[in-house]
N, C-alpha and C positions, 0 to 999 in steps of 0.2 A: 682115655689113657693120657697121663701127664707127659708133656715133652720132657726129654732127657735133661734139658737145662733146669727144670722145675724140681727135679728129684734131689732130696737133701743129701749133701755129701757125707760119705763114710770115710772115716780115717782108721789107718792101722795104728798100732802101738807106737811105732817110731814117728809116724806123722802127728799123732796126739801129743807125744812128748815135745816135739818141735813147736807145736801150736801153743802149749802150755809153758814152754820154756823150762821143762824139767828133764831129768835123766830118764831113759826108758825104764830103768829099775824101778823108779818111782811109780810109773804107771803099772808095772807088773805087781807091785806090792799093793797098790789100790785095788786092782783086780782080784788079788788073792784074798783080800779082806772084804771084798764086795762093797767097797765104798764108792765105786765109779760105775755109772750107767753104761753097760756093754752087752754085746752079744757075740756069740761064737759062730765062726765059719770054720768048720773042722776043728782043730785045736787052737786056732788063733782068735785073739779077741779084736773086736772092731767096734767102732764108736760112731754114733750118729751125731753130727755136729750140733744140731738143734737140742738134742738131749744133753750133751756136754755143756752147752751154754746155759740150759736150764738149771743143771747141777751147779755150775759156778755161781748163778744168782742165789740159789738156795744156801750155798755155803757162805756167801757174803752176808746173808741175813743171820746166820747163827752167831751167838756171842762167843768170843774167843776164851779159851780155858787157860 
């Protein structure tokens, strides 16, 4: 079993909005359009920091439209 300090952090919508420096409504929009890697706990979206960082790297690779 991993020590608790080795477990990947999980963020809430508000925490992710702060992390990405966007408004929480932007996070909700990305969730609704399934553009953001997330999982639900009850009715709330939660985000694995490692998955979000991977998603950001992939977004940087895509050409701008």
